[in-house]
C-alpha positions as CSV (number, residue, x, y, z in Angstrom):
1,X,-28.5,21.8,-22.0
2,X,-25.5,21.9,-20.7
3,X,-23.7,19.0,-21.1
4,X,-21.7,16.9,-17.8
5,X,-18.0,17.7,-17.6
6,X,-17.2,13.8,-16.4
7,X,-18.8,10.6,-15.9
8,X,-19.1,8.5,-13.0
9,X,-19.6,4.7,-13.7
10,X,-20.2,3.0,-10.1
11,X,-22.0,4.7,-7.0
12,X,-20.4,2.7,-3.6
13,X,-18.7,4.9,-1.5
14,X,-15.7,6.0,-3.0
15,X,-17.5,6.8,-6.3
16,X,-20.4,8.5,-4.6
17,X,-17.9,10.3,-2.6
18,X,-15.4,11.7,-5.3
19,X,-18.7,12.5,-7.5
20,X,-19.8,14.8,-4.8
21,X,-15.9,16.0,-4.9
22,X,-16.1,16.7,-8.2
23,X,-19.6,18.2,-8.1
24,X,-18.0,20.7,-5.3
25,X,-15.5,21.7,-7.4
26,X,-17.8,23.1,-10.2
27,X,-18.0,20.0,-12.3
28,X,-21.2,18.8,-13.3
29,X,-21.2,15.0,-13.1
30,X,-23.1,12.5,-14.8
31,X,-23.9,9.0,-13.1
32,X,-24.1,5.5,-14.0
33,X,-24.3,2.4,-11.8
34,X,-25.0,-1.0,-12.9
35,X,-28.2,-2.8,-11.2
36,X,-28.1,-5.7,-9.7
37,X,-31.1,-7.5,-8.1
38,X,-30.5,-6.5,-4.9
39,X,-28.7,-3.0,-5.5
40,X,-31.5,-1.1,-7.8
41,X,-32.1,2.5,-8.6
42,X,-28.9,3.6,-6.6
43,X,-28.4,6.4,-9.0
44,X,-32.0,7.7,-8.1
45,X,-31.7,7.3,-4.6
46,X,-28.3,9.3,-4.4
47,X,-30.1,12.2,-6.5
48,X,-32.6,12.5,-3.9
49,X,-30.0,12.2,-1.2
50,X,-26.6,13.7,-0.9
51,X,-26.9,14.7,-4.7
52,X,-30.2,16.5,-4.1
53,X,-30.0,19.7,-5.8
54,X,-26.5,19.2,-7.3
55,X,-25.0,19.3,-10.3
56,X,-25.7,16.0,-11.2
57,X,-27.1,13.9,-14.8
58,X,-28.6,10.4,-13.6
59,X,-28.4,8.0,-16.5
60,X,-29.8,4.4,-16.8
61,X,-27.4,3.2,-19.6
62,X,-23.7,3.4,-20.6
63,X,-25.3,4.8,-23.9
64,X,-27.4,7.1,-21.8
65,X,-24.1,8.0,-19.9
66,X,-22.0,8.6,-23.2
67,X,-24.4,11.0,-24.9
68,X,-24.7,13.2,-21.5
69,X,-20.8,14.0,-21.6
70,X,-18.6,17.3,-23.5
71,X,-15.7,15.8,-25.6
72,X,-13.4,15.2,-25.2
73,X,-15.2,12.8,-22.9
74,X,-13.8,12.3,-19.4
75,X,-15.0,8.7,-17.8
76,X,-14.1,7.6,-14.2
77,X,-14.9,3.9,-13.1
78,X,-15.0,3.2,-9.8
79,X,-15.8,-0.7,-9.9
80,X,-14.8,-4.1,-8.6
81,X,-11.2,-4.8,-10.1
82,X,-10.9,-8.2,-12.5
83,X,-13.8,-8.9,-14.4
84,X,-16.2,-6.3,-14.1
85,X,-13.8,-3.5,-15.6
86,X,-13.0,-5.9,-18.8
87,X,-17.5,-6.2,-18.9
88,X,-17.7,-2.3,-18.5
89,X,-14.8,-1.4,-21.0
90,X,-16.4,-4.3,-23.6
91,X,-19.7,-2.5,-23.5
92,X,-18.1,1.0,-23.1
93,X,-15.3,1.3,-25.6
94,X,-17.6,0.9,-29.2
95,X,-19.5,4.3,-27.5
96,X,-16.3,6.0,-27.3
97,X,-14.5,8.8,-29.5
98,X,-11.0,8.7,-30.3
99,X,-9.3,11.1,-27.7
100,X,-11.8,10.3,-25.2
101,X,-10.2,9.4,-21.7
102,X,-11.2,6.5,-19.4
103,X,-10.0,6.4,-16.1
104,X,-10.0,3.2,-14.0
105,X,-10.0,4.8,-10.5
106,X,-10.1,1.4,-8.4
107,X,-7.7,-1.1,-7.0
108,X,-6.8,-3.0,-10.3
109,X,-4.0,-5.1,-10.7
110,X,-1.2,-3.4,-12.5
111,X,-0.5,-5.7,-15.3
112,X,-4.4,-5.4,-16.2
113,X,-4.3,-2.2,-16.6
114,X,-1.2,-2.3,-19.0
115,X,-3.1,-4.5,-20.7
116,X,-6.3,-2.6,-21.0
117,X,-4.1,0.8,-22.0
118,X,-3.1,-0.8,-24.8
119,X,-6.8,-2.6,-25.7
120,X,-8.2,0.6,-25.5
121,X,-5.6,2.4,-28.1
122,X,-7.5,0.1,-30.7
123,X,-10.4,2.7,-30.1
124,X,-8.3,5.9,-29.7
125,X,-9.2,5.6,-26.1
126,X,-7.0,7.0,-23.6
127,X,-6.8,4.6,-20.9
128,X,-5.3,5.9,-17.2
129,X,-5.2,3.8,-14.3
130,X,-5.6,5.8,-11.2
131,X,-4.8,4.7,-7.6
132,X,-7.1,6.6,-5.4
133,X,-6.0,6.6,-1.6
134,X,-7.6,8.7,1.2
135,X,-10.8,6.1,2.2
136,X,-14.0,7.5,2.1
137,X,-13.2,10.6,3.8
138,X,-10.4,11.3,1.1
139,X,-12.6,10.9,-1.6
140,X,-14.8,13.2,-0.7
141,X,-12.6,16.0,0.8
142,X,-9.3,15.7,-1.4
143,X,-7.2,12.1,-1.8
144,X,-3.8,11.3,-3.0
145,X,-4.1,10.3,-6.6
146,X,-1.6,8.5,-8.8
147,X,-2.8,8.6,-12.3
148,X,-0.6,6.5,-14.9
149,X,-0.9,4.7,-18.5
150,X,-1.5,6.7,-22.1
151,X,0.5,9.7,-21.5
152,X,-1.6,11.9,-24.0
153,X,-4.7,11.7,-21.1
154,X,-2.7,13.6,-18.5
155,X,-3.3,17.3,-20.2
156,X,-6.7,16.4,-20.8
157,X,-7.3,14.9,-17.3
158,X,-4.8,17.2,-15.4
159,X,-6.7,20.2,-13.8
160,X,-9.7,17.7,-12.7
161,X,-8.0,15.7,-11.0
162,X,-5.9,18.1,-9.5
163,X,-8.7,20.4,-8.4
164,X,-10.0,17.2,-6.3
165,X,-6.9,16.3,-4.8
166,X,-5.5,16.7,-1.0
167,X,-3.4,20.0,-1.5
168,X,-0.1,20.2,0.3
169,X,0.3,23.5,3.0
170,X,1.9,25.3,0.1
171,X,-1.2,24.3,-2.6
172,X,0.7,21.4,-4.3
173,X,-1.9,19.2,-5.1
174,X,-1.3,15.6,-4.0
175,X,-1.9,14.2,-7.6
176,X,1.1,14.2,-10.3
177,X,1.7,12.0,-13.2
178,X,3.3,8.6,-12.0
179,X,4.3,7.2,-15.6
180,X,3.0,4.6,-18.4
181,X,1.6,1.8,-18.6
182,X,0.3,0.2,-15.2
183,X,2.6,2.3,-13.1
184,X,-0.1,4.4,-11.3
185,X,-1.8,1.0,-10.2
186,X,1.7,-0.3,-9.1
187,X,2.3,2.5,-7.1
188,X,-0.8,2.6,-5.4
189,X,-0.3,-1.1,-4.6
190,X,3.0,-0.6,-3.2
191,X,1.3,2.3,-0.9
192,X,-1.4,-0.3,0.0
193,X,1.1,-2.8,1.0
194,X,3.2,-0.4,3.3
195,X,-0.7,0.5,4.7
196,X,-0.5,-3.2,5.5
197,X,2.9,-2.9,7.5
198,X,2.3,0.4,9.2
199,X,-1.1,-1.0,10.5
200,X,0.7,-4.1,11.9
201,X,3.7,-2.6,13.7
202,X,0.6,-0.3,14.8
203,X,-0.9,-3.1,16.5
204,X,2.1,-5.0,17.9
205,X,2.9,-1.9,19.8
206,X,-0.9,-2.1,20.8
207,X,-0.1,-5.5,21.7
208,X,2.6,-4.2,24.2
209,X,1.0,-1.3,26.0
210,X,-2.0,-3.4,26.5
211,X,0.3,-6.2,28.2
212,X,1.8,-3.3,30.3
213,X,-1.2,-1.2,31.4
214,X,-4.1,-3.9,30.6
215,X,-7.6,-2.4,29.8
216,X,-6.7,1.4,30.1
217,X,-7.8,2.1,26.9
218,X,-7.8,5.7,27.3
219,X,-3.9,5.7,28.8
220,X,-2.8,4.2,25.5
221,X,-4.8,6.0,23.6
222,X,-3.6,9.2,24.9
223,X,0.3,7.9,24.4
224,X,-0.7,7.5,20.7
225,X,-2.3,10.7,20.8
226,X,1.3,12.1,22.5
227,X,3.0,10.5,19.7
228,X,1.1,12.3,16.9
229,X,2.7,15.3,17.7
230,X,6.2,14.4,17.4
231,X,8.2,12.7,14.3
232,X,5.5,9.8,14.3
233,X,2.7,12.5,13.5
234,X,0.4,10.2,10.5
235,X,-3.1,9.5,10.0
236,X,-3.1,5.6,11.0
237,X,-1.6,6.9,14.6
238,X,-4.0,9.8,14.9
239,X,-6.9,7.3,14.0
240,X,-5.4,4.5,16.2
241,X,-5.7,7.2,19.3
242,X,-9.3,8.0,18.7
243,X,-10.1,4.3,18.4
244,X,-9.1,3.4,21.2
245,X,-10.9,5.8,23.3
246,X,-14.4,5.4,21.0
247,X,-16.9,3.8,23.5
248,X,-20.1,1.7,22.6
249,X,-23.6,2.6,23.4
250,X,-23.2,1.4,26.9
251,X,-19.8,3.1,27.7
252,X,-17.5,0.3,27.4
253,X,-14.7,0.3,25.1
254,X,-15.6,-0.8,21.2
255,X,-11.9,-1.9,20.2
256,X,-12.9,-4.7,22.8
257,X,-15.6,-6.1,21.2
258,X,-14.5,-6.1,17.9
259,X,-13.3,-9.7,16.2
260,X,-9.7,-9.7,15.8
261,X,-10.1,-11.5,12.6
262,X,-8.5,-8.7,9.7
263,X,-9.5,-8.5,6.2
264,X,-7.7,-8.1,3.3
265,X,-8.8,-7.2,-0.6
266,X,-5.4,-8.5,-2.2
267,X,-3.2,-5.6,-2.8
268,X,-1.4,-6.5,-0.1
269,X,-0.8,-9.8,-1.5
270,X,-0.2,-8.6,-4.7
271,X,2.9,-6.1,-3.6
272,X,4.4,-9.5,-2.0
273,X,3.8,-11.3,-5.4
274,X,5.9,-8.5,-7.1
275,X,8.3,-8.3,-5.0
276,X,9.1,-12.1,-5.3
277,X,9.1,-11.4,-9.2
278,X,11.7,-8.7,-8.7
279,X,13.7,-10.6,-6.2
280,X,13.0,-8.1,-3.5
281,X,13.2,-9.2,0.3
282,X,9.9,-7.3,1.1
283,X,9.6,-8.8,4.6
284,X,7.4,-6.6,6.5
285,X,4.7,-6.4,4.4
286,X,4.9,-10.2,3.7
287,X,4.9,-10.4,7.8
288,X,1.6,-8.3,7.8
289,X,-0.2,-10.5,5.1
290,X,0.4,-13.3,7.0
291,X,-0.3,-12.1,10.0
292,X,-3.9,-11.2,9.0
293,X,-4.1,-14.8,7.2
294,X,-2.8,-16.1,10.9
295,X,-5.7,-14.2,12.4
296,X,-8.9,-16.2,10.5
297,X,-7.2,-19.5,11.9
298,X,-9.4,-18.8,14.7
299,X,-10.1,-22.1,15.8
300,X,-6.5,-23.4,15.4
301,X,-5.4,-20.2,17.9
302,X,-8.2,-21.3,20.7
303,X,-6.5,-24.3,20.9
304,X,-2.5,-23.4,20.6
305,X,-3.4,-20.6,23.4
306,X,-4.9,-23.7,25.8
307,X,-1.4,-26.0,25.0
308,X,0.5,-22.9,25.2
309,X,-0.9,-20.7,28.1
310,X,1.7,-18.5,29.4
311,X,6.1,-17.9,29.7
312,X,6.6,-18.8,33.4
313,X,8.9,-16.5,35.2
314,X,9.1,-13.7,32.6
315,X,7.9,-10.2,34.1
316,X,7.8,-6.7,32.0
317,X,9.8,-4.8,32.9
318,X,7.4,-1.3,33.0
319,X,9.8,1.0,31.9
320,X,9.2,1.2,28.0
321,X,6.9,4.0,27.8
322,X,8.8,6.4,30.1
323,X,12.4,5.7,28.1
324,X,10.2,6.1,24.7
325,X,11.3,2.7,23.6
326,X,8.1,1.4,22.3
327,X,7.9,4.7,20.2
328,X,11.4,4.5,18.8
329,X,10.8,0.5,17.9
330,X,7.7,1.5,16.0
331,X,9.6,4.5,14.4
332,X,12.7,2.7,13.1
333,X,10.3,-0.4,11.8
334,X,8.3,2.2,9.8
335,X,11.5,3.6,8.3
336,X,12.4,-0.1,7.4
337,X,9.2,-0.5,5.5
338,X,8.9,2.5,3.8
339,X,12.7,1.4,2.8
340,X,11.6,-1.9,1.4
341,X,8.6,-0.3,-0.5
342,X,10.6,2.5,-2.2
343,X,12.9,-0.2,-3.3
344,X,10.2,-2.2,-4.8
345,X,9.5,0.8,-6.7
346,X,12.4,1.1,-7.8
347,X,13.2,-2.1,-9.1
348,X,9.8,-2.5,-10.9
349,X,10.5,1.5,-13.1
350,X,13.6,-0.1,-14.1
351,X,12.1,-3.3,-15.1
352,X,9.6,-1.8,-17.2
353,X,11.0,1.4,-18.2
354,X,8.5,3.6,-15.8
355,X,11.3,6.2,-14.8
356,X,9.0,6.8,-11.5
357,X,10.0,10.3,-9.9
358,X,10.2,8.6,-6.0
359,X,10.6,12.3,-4.7
360,X,7.2,13.1,-6.1
361,X,5.7,9.9,-5.1
362,X,6.5,10.7,-1.3
363,X,5.5,14.2,-1.9
364,X,1.6,13.4,-3.1
365,X,1.5,10.7,-0.4
366,X,1.9,13.3,2.7
367,X,-1.4,14.2,2.2
368,X,-4.7,12.9,1.7
369,X,-3.8,9.3,1.6
370,X,-4.0,6.9,4.1
371,X,0.0,6.3,4.8
372,X,0.3,10.0,5.2
373,X,2.9,11.1,7.4
374,X,5.4,13.5,8.8
375,X,8.8,11.6,7.7
376,X,7.6,11.6,4.1
377,X,9.1,15.0,4.0
378,X,12.3,13.4,4.4
379,X,11.9,10.9,1.6
380,X,11.3,13.6,-0.7
381,X,14.3,15.3,0.2
382,X,16.4,12.0,-0.1
383,X,15.4,11.3,-4.0
384,X,16.1,15.3,-4.4
385,X,19.3,14.8,-3.2
386,X,20.2,11.6,-4.9
387,X,17.8,10.5,-7.8
388,X,19.8,7.1,-8.1
389,X,19.6,6.4,-4.3
390,X,19.6,2.3,-4.4
391,X,17.9,2.0,-0.4
392,X,16.4,5.0,1.8
393,X,18.2,3.3,4.5
394,X,21.5,4.5,2.9
395,X,20.4,8.0,3.2
396,X,21.6,10.4,5.8
397,X,18.5,11.5,7.4
398,X,17.8,7.6,7.9
399,X,21.3,6.5,9.1
400,X,21.1,9.4,11.6
401,X,18.0,8.4,12.9
402,X,17.9,4.2,12.8
403,X,21.4,4.9,14.5
404,X,19.5,6.8,17.4
405,X,16.7,4.6,17.2
406,X,18.5,1.0,17.1
407,X,19.5,0.5,21.1
408,X,15.7,0.8,22.1
409,X,14.4,-1.0,18.9
410,X,16.4,-4.0,19.7
411,X,15.4,-3.8,23.2
412,X,11.4,-3.6,22.7
413,X,12.2,-6.7,19.9
414,X,13.7,-8.6,22.6
415,X,10.8,-7.5,25.3
416,X,8.3,-8.4,23.3
417,X,9.9,-12.2,22.2
418,X,10.3,-12.8,26.5
419,X,6.8,-11.7,26.5
420,X,5.4,-14.2,23.9
421,X,3.6,-11.2,22.0
422,X,3.9,-12.0,18.5
423,X,5.2,-8.9,16.2
424,X,6.0,-10.4,13.6
425,X,6.6,-7.1,11.6
426,X,8.8,-5.5,14.1
427,X,10.9,-8.1,14.6
428,X,11.2,-8.6,10.4
429,X,12.0,-4.7,10.0
430,X,15.2,-5.6,12.5
431,X,15.9,-9.0,10.8
432,X,16.0,-7.2,7.4
433,X,18.3,-4.4,8.8
434,X,20.6,-7.0,10.4
435,X,20.8,-9.3,6.8
436,X,21.3,-5.9,4.8
437,X,24.2,-4.8,7.1
438,X,25.8,-8.1,7.1
439,X,29.1,-8.3,5.0
440,X,29.7,-11.9,4.8
441,X,26.3,-13.5,5.2
442,X,25.8,-17.4,5.8
443,X,24.8,-18.0,2.4
444,X,28.0,-19.0,1.0
445,X,26.4,-22.5,3.5
446,X,23.6,-22.5,1.6
447,X,25.6,-22.4,-1.9
448,X,27.5,-25.3,-0.4
449,X,24.6,-27.5,0.4
450,X,22.4,-26.9,-3.0
451,X,25.9,-28.0,-4.4
452,X,26.5,-31.0,-2.3
453,X,22.6,-32.6,-3.5
454,X,21.9,-31.1,-6.5
455,X,24.8,-30.0,-8.5
456,X,23.6,-26.1,-8.7
457,X,27.4,-24.8,-8.1
458,X,28.6,-22.3,-6.9
459,X,30.7,-19.1,-7.4
460,X,34.1,-18.6,-4.9
461,X,34.9,-15.3,-3.4
462,X,38.6,-15.7,-4.8
463,X,37.7,-15.6,-8.2
464,X,35.4,-13.2,-10.6
465,X,31.6,-13.1,-10.8
466,X,30.0,-15.0,-13.2
467,X,32.7,-18.2,-13.2
468,X,30.7,-21.7,-11.6
469,X,32.4,-24.4,-9.7
470,X,31.2,-27.6,-8.7
471,X,32.5,-30.0,-5.9
472,X,32.4,-33.9,-6.3
473,X,31.8,-33.8,-2.1
474,X,31.9,-37.8,-2.2
475,X,34.7,-38.3,-4.6
476,X,32.5,-40.5,-6.7
477,X,34.1,-38.6,-9.8
478,X,30.7,-37.3,-11.1
479,X,31.1,-34.1,-12.8
480,X,27.4,-33.4,-14.3
481,X,26.0,-30.2,-13.0
482,X,22.4,-29.0,-13.1
483,X,22.9,-26.6,-15.8
484,X,24.8,-28.8,-18.0
485,X,22.0,-29.7,-20.0
486,X,18.7,-28.0,-21.6
487,X,16.4,-30.7,-21.0
């Protein structure tokens, strides 16, 4: 009897499609799904439907799953992040042998993954946290995969993961080893954060175009479709064009019937929390997260829209699309978003000693994943040219491009403000850009204020860094500062 090549735990959308992907590449897949009262016989139903006639082995327990897989065992978990992962590992780990590999392909928090790598080492089990991007279609036909964790696992799982991953035009698989600990899931987290910002920027541009053309969804769709043929070529631009022209069963546009409340599963918020921890100004992703939060405040928005119905005397110029200003503003904002995301990757890599290869990360994001886009090739070139690049906005391609786009970028943001169109991400992009290039900021005033009311001290620009001063602003003779004593 032939043993299965790999096990799959979890047959929701992603797990089911990854199982089909593996089987299509010649792998025999053992299947297991945790049964619930509302979700019974998932494996059996799969075997008589999408998996019918395929090289699958159905199992009804973890013990049965483990017994059915050839050694060293390779088991992929596609289950909900958090407690469910720990629960399955608690049951699974005693059943495994040293050298077996467990891959968490869900969106687990990177510090949880780092902890699990260490915990599974006690059993001799090689644990991998692998970010998988591409949605259901990517999982089925070739996702971008970001594995990290126990390095000894890579030779065992490399061929399998690269077989099912998306491929660049030259055949390079969009799956490469990321690094130790929770690095794979961190990279996926930042990927998802950039995805948040990308989607929000596109939605803001959609709002601008809708303000210009009303309900002419086919016309707006055609604009996105045209943009997708140039430097903005990307998966999200492509599907936006498709979404805007899609019609409901009665012939009306479906987009106009979808409730404007955006959901989220946590990776965007995690990115923001990680950025705060790293002292990183991840402004676009932060604004994208808050935009989704605000969208959920439906009642408050209804009240505000009645209290503030419009902006008297402001008219739309009607010339933006013809001058490609909207397109250029979108492009500039996207470039800033990616620059911020890669800066966070660099800071985390330095902190956790991951030695991330940013050029390779950009490369494996070029196909299969949700944020795949044409200019990721330029990101790879930037890091191949300078592996220590501090910020993508310092690369020559980014400098040339931003300078070319800057005028339209500013014009579109100004028009949006005057029209009363919420553009938090696009506005944040130019605010970050302006702040980054400000040689002498106003933080000196903030430091003076902090020292005035809290004796927090300050540094002087006419003295060496690291020497702190306090001023007796009121002339009371008080010399105690906030750092004088440990309390």
